[in-house]
C-alpha positions as CSV (number, residue, x, y, z in Angstrom):
1,K,110.3,8.0,101.7
2,L,113.0,10.0,103.5
3,L,111.8,12.0,106.5
4,V,114.0,15.1,107.2
5,L,113.5,17.2,110.4
6,G,115.0,20.6,111.0
7,Q,114.9,24.2,109.9
8,R,113.7,25.1,106.4
9,R,117.1,26.0,104.9
10,P,119.1,22.9,106.0
11,R,116.2,20.7,105.0
12,M,116.1,22.2,101.5
13,A,119.9,22.0,101.2
14,L,119.8,18.3,102.2
15,E,117.1,17.6,99.7
16,V,119.2,18.8,96.7
17,K,122.1,16.8,98.0
18,V,120.0,13.6,98.3
19,L,118.6,14.3,94.8
20,N,122.1,14.5,93.5
21,R,123.0,11.1,95.0
22,I,119.8,9.6,93.5
23,E,120.6,11.1,90.1
24,G,124.0,9.5,90.2
25,K,122.4,6.1,90.6
26,L,119.4,6.7,88.3
27,P,120.4,9.2,85.5
28,G,117.4,11.2,84.4
29,H,115.4,10.6,87.6
30,V,115.4,14.2,88.8
31,A,114.3,15.6,85.4
32,S,111.3,13.2,85.5
33,L,110.2,14.8,88.8
34,G,109.6,18.1,87.1
35,K,111.3,20.2,89.8
36,T,110.9,23.9,89.4
37,T,112.0,27.1,91.2
38,V,110.5,27.4,94.7
39,E,110.2,30.6,96.7
40,A,109.7,29.6,100.3
41,G,109.9,32.8,102.4
42,S,113.4,34.0,103.1
43,V,114.9,30.8,101.5
44,G,114.2,29.2,98.2
45,L,115.3,26.8,95.5
46,T,116.3,27.9,92.0
47,V,116.4,25.4,89.1
48,M,118.5,26.5,86.2
49,E,119.0,24.7,82.9
50,L,122.7,24.5,81.9
51,K,124.2,24.6,78.4
52,P,127.6,23.0,78.8
53,G,128.8,23.8,75.2
54,G,130.9,21.8,72.8
55,D,132.1,18.9,75.0
56,G,128.6,18.4,76.5
57,T,130.0,17.9,80.0
58,L,129.7,20.0,83.2
59,G,133.5,20.2,83.6
60,K,133.8,23.9,83.7
61,F,131.0,24.2,86.2
62,I,132.5,21.6,88.5
63,G,136.3,22.2,88.2
64,K,139.1,20.0,89.2
65,Q,138.0,17.9,92.2
66,G,134.9,20.1,92.4
67,A,136.9,23.3,93.0
68,T,134.8,25.5,90.8
69,K,131.5,24.3,92.4
70,L,132.8,24.8,95.9
71,R,134.1,28.3,95.0
72,I,130.8,29.4,93.7
73,E,129.1,28.2,96.9
74,R,131.6,30.1,99.1
75,I,131.4,33.3,97.0
76,C,127.6,33.3,96.8
77,G,126.7,31.6,100.1
78,S,124.4,29.1,98.4
79,T,124.1,25.3,98.3
80,L,124.7,24.1,94.8
81,E,124.2,20.7,93.2
82,Y,124.2,19.6,89.5
83,M,121.7,17.2,88.1
84,G,121.7,15.2,84.8
85,K,125.5,14.9,84.5
86,E,125.0,11.7,82.4
87,T,121.9,12.9,80.4
88,D,121.4,15.4,77.6
89,T,119.4,17.9,79.8
90,K,121.5,19.2,82.7
91,H,120.4,21.5,85.5
92,A,121.8,23.4,88.5
93,F,119.8,23.3,91.7
94,F,120.8,25.9,94.3
95,V,119.3,26.8,97.7
96,G,119.7,30.1,99.5
97,T,118.2,33.5,100.1
98,T,117.0,35.5,97.1
99,E,120.2,37.5,97.0
100,E,122.4,34.4,97.3
101,R,120.5,32.7,94.4
102,Q,120.7,35.8,92.2
103,K,124.5,35.9,92.7
104,T,124.7,32.1,92.0
105,Q,122.7,32.4,88.8
106,A,124.7,35.4,87.6
107,L,128.0,33.5,88.0
108,M,126.6,30.5,86.3
109,E,125.4,32.5,83.4
110,L,128.9,34.0,83.0
111,L,130.4,30.5,83.1
112,Q,127.9,29.3,80.5
113,S,129.4,31.6,77.9
114,A,133.0,31.4,79.1
115,V,135.9,30.3,76.9
116,D,138.8,30.1,79.4
117,F,138.1,33.3,81.4
118,R,136.6,35.3,78.5
119,V,132.9,35.7,78.4
120,K,130.3,37.0,76.0
121,A,128.7,39.5,78.4
122,T,129.7,43.1,77.8
123,E,128.9,44.2,81.4
124,M,129.1,42.7,84.8
125,P,125.7,41.4,86.1
126,L,124.1,43.7,88.6
127,A,123.7,40.8,91.1
128,I,127.4,40.4,91.6
129,K,128.7,44.0,91.1
130,D,129.0,44.5,94.8
131,I,131.4,41.5,95.2
132,S,133.4,42.4,92.1
133,S,136.6,44.5,91.6
134,V,137.9,45.7,88.3
135,L,141.4,45.7,86.9
136,L,141.9,48.1,84.0
137,V,144.4,46.7,81.5
138,P,146.1,49.4,79.3
139,G,145.6,49.1,75.6
140,H,149.2,48.1,74.9
141,A,148.9,45.2,77.3
142,S,145.4,44.0,76.2
143,A,147.0,41.4,73.9
144,A,147.9,39.4,77.0
145,V,144.2,39.3,77.9
146,T,143.3,37.7,74.6
147,G,146.2,35.3,74.9
148,T,146.6,32.4,77.3
149,L,146.7,33.2,81.1
150,E,146.9,30.3,83.6
151,L,144.4,31.6,86.2
152,A,143.4,28.4,88.0
153,P,146.1,28.6,90.7
154,L,145.4,32.3,91.3
155,Q,141.7,31.7,91.6
156,D,142.1,28.7,93.9
157,S,144.5,30.5,96.3
158,T,142.4,33.7,96.5
159,D,138.9,32.0,96.4
160,T,138.0,34.3,93.5
161,M,136.7,34.0,89.9
162,I,138.2,36.2,87.1
163,F,136.4,37.2,83.9
164,A,137.3,39.3,80.9
165,L,134.2,40.9,79.4
166,A,133.6,41.2,75.7
167,K,133.9,44.6,74.2
168,P,130.6,46.2,73.1
169,N,130.0,46.3,69.4
170,T,129.6,50.0,69.1
171,I,129.6,51.6,65.6
172,V,131.4,54.9,65.7
173,P,130.3,57.2,62.8
174,V,133.2,58.2,60.6
175,Q,133.8,62.0,60.6
176,K,135.3,63.4,57.5
177,K,138.5,65.2,58.4
178,D,139.5,68.6,56.8
179,F,142.9,68.3,55.1
180,A,144.8,70.8,52.9
181,T,147.9,70.5,50.7
182,D,151.1,71.4,52.5
183,Q,149.4,70.7,55.9
184,V,151.7,69.0,58.5
185,V,149.9,66.0,59.9
186,E,150.6,62.7,61.6
187,C,150.4,59.5,59.5
188,K,150.0,56.0,61.0
189,F,152.7,53.7,59.7
190,K,153.3,50.2,61.2
191,G,151.3,51.1,64.2
192,E,153.2,54.3,64.9
193,W,152.1,57.9,64.3
194,L,154.8,59.8,62.3
195,G,155.0,63.4,61.2
196,A,154.3,64.0,57.5
197,K,153.4,66.7,55.1
198,I,150.4,66.4,52.7
199,L,151.4,66.7,49.0
200,E,148.2,65.7,47.2
201,I,144.6,64.9,48.1
202,S,142.5,62.7,45.8
203,S,139.2,60.8,45.8
204,W,139.3,57.2,44.6
205,T,135.5,56.9,44.4
206,A,133.1,58.8,42.3
207,D,131.1,59.7,45.4
208,S,132.7,59.9,48.8
209,D,130.9,57.6,51.2
210,D,130.8,59.1,54.7
211,E,129.8,55.8,56.2
212,D,133.0,54.1,54.8
213,E,135.8,54.2,57.3
214,T,138.3,54.8,54.5
215,D,136.6,58.2,53.9
216,G,136.8,57.7,50.1
217,R,140.0,59.7,49.9
218,T,143.7,59.0,49.6
219,L,146.5,61.3,50.6
220,K,150.0,61.5,49.1
221,V,152.3,62.4,52.0
222,K,156.0,63.0,52.6
223,F,157.4,61.7,55.9
224,L,159.3,64.4,57.7
225,A,161.9,62.1,59.3
226,D,163.4,60.7,56.1
227,G,161.7,62.4,53.2
228,T,160.1,59.3,51.8
229,E,156.7,59.6,50.0
230,A,153.7,57.3,50.3
231,T,150.0,57.2,49.3
232,V,147.8,56.4,52.3
233,L,144.1,56.3,53.2
234,A,142.7,59.4,54.8
235,F,141.6,57.2,57.7
236,N,145.2,56.7,58.7
237,V,146.0,60.4,58.9
238,R,145.2,62.8,61.8
239,E,145.8,66.3,62.8
240,K,149.1,67.1,64.4
241,L,148.6,68.3,67.9
242,T,151.1,69.6,70.5
243,G,151.3,70.2,74.2
244,Q,148.2,69.5,76.4
245,E,146.0,68.8,73.4
246,A,148.3,66.0,72.2
247,T,148.5,64.5,75.8
248,E,144.7,64.5,76.2
249,R,144.2,62.8,72.8
250,D,146.8,60.1,73.7
251,Q,145.1,59.5,77.1
252,E,141.7,59.1,75.4
253,L,143.1,56.6,73.0
254,L,144.6,54.6,75.9
255,R,141.2,54.6,77.6
256,Q,139.5,53.4,74.5
257,G,141.9,50.5,74.2
258,Q,141.6,49.4,77.8
259,R,140.2,46.0,78.7
260,E,138.4,45.3,81.9
261,L,139.1,42.2,84.0
262,F,136.6,41.6,86.8
263,V,137.6,39.7,90.0
264,V,134.6,38.2,91.8
265,G,134.9,37.1,95.4
266,S,133.2,37.6,98.8
267,D,136.3,38.9,100.6
268,P,137.5,42.4,99.5
269,E,141.1,41.7,100.7
270,K,141.3,38.4,98.7
271,R,139.9,40.3,95.6
272,R,142.6,42.9,96.0
273,E,145.3,40.2,96.4
274,A,144.0,38.6,93.2
275,Q,144.1,42.0,91.4
276,L,147.7,42.6,92.4
277,R,148.9,39.2,91.4
278,L,147.0,39.4,88.1
279,A,148.6,42.7,87.4
280,A,152.0,41.1,88.1
281,M,151.2,38.3,85.6
282,L,150.2,40.8,82.9
283,E,153.2,43.0,83.7
284,A,155.5,40.1,83.0
285,K,154.0,39.6,79.6
286,S,153.8,43.4,78.8
287,P,156.5,45.3,80.8
288,G,155.4,48.8,81.7
289,A,151.7,48.1,81.7
290,F,151.2,49.1,85.4
291,S,152.4,51.5,87.9
292,G,151.8,52.1,91.6
293,E,149.6,55.1,90.8
294,Q,147.4,53.0,88.5
295,M,146.9,50.3,91.2
296,M,145.6,52.7,93.8
297,D,141.9,52.3,94.2
298,G,140.7,53.8,97.5
299,E,140.2,50.4,99.2
300,R,141.9,49.5,102.4
301,L,144.8,47.8,100.6
302,A,147.0,49.7,98.2
303,V,150.4,49.4,96.5
304,T,153.3,51.7,96.1
305,S,155.8,51.4,93.2
306,M,159.5,51.6,94.0
307,S,162.4,51.7,91.6
308,I,165.2,49.3,92.5
309,G,167.4,50.4,89.6
310,S,170.3,48.0,89.2
311,A,170.2,46.8,92.8
312,K,170.8,43.2,93.3
313,L,168.3,41.3,95.4
314,E,169.8,38.6,97.6
315,E,168.3,36.0,99.8
316,D,168.9,36.2,103.5
């Protein structure tokens, strides 16, 4: 037996560290003890089963030279150890206050479903919302979020963790639009909305299906720019708006296409630094994605955009 003297929290933290060492020598030993979550006043122990995924290892929970594990501890304030690294059943043991353990579990659950930095969750867990900052990525730059971003150096230097949430699977009911022959509309062609005039309206199904996104109709249109004609689905035609109405519709479409990146960290200034550097990475992949106004957020740190035109930057 090992006798440990001291305050409750350091004793519990030392216990999980000792169990980790024993597990390293005797794989499966900790699982055989049947350890479960313990609430001990202001400090407790949480035992969480892990599902590593395809490779069956704890690599993404540990990180290079333990960087991810240590970062989780610093962000959440808990003491964390992994058990069962060499066995089929793997667990995380973490000691801390109720709040610290809730934060730790929320981060671990995000990591469970993560592929790179993209997770299956559609909203940030409540337990870590107060230590999270959001970066809104405009729709035209969202492809960079689904692509490859090398975030490890950024997360290491700012002591943060970055996640892209999944988009909710919302079904938007199709609203049948009112069109008329000779009406001037906008038609989507190769991703761009172009002015066109409706020549004919026809139904290609016996009964129009209002639940079908194609609307059950086709329109023969004539493009205003070059006079060419085409037959298109009604779904790809919209009313032509001007002025403020057109501006408001474009802004709404941008909002709908936005992706949210969450930066999680205990230090607000470090989170802000990570936001700015992340925005710079995305800006490099999709020029024009961000401006100074977009990056203002009411926190103590802010950014101002400045045009340098054709000025040449020289080193001193």
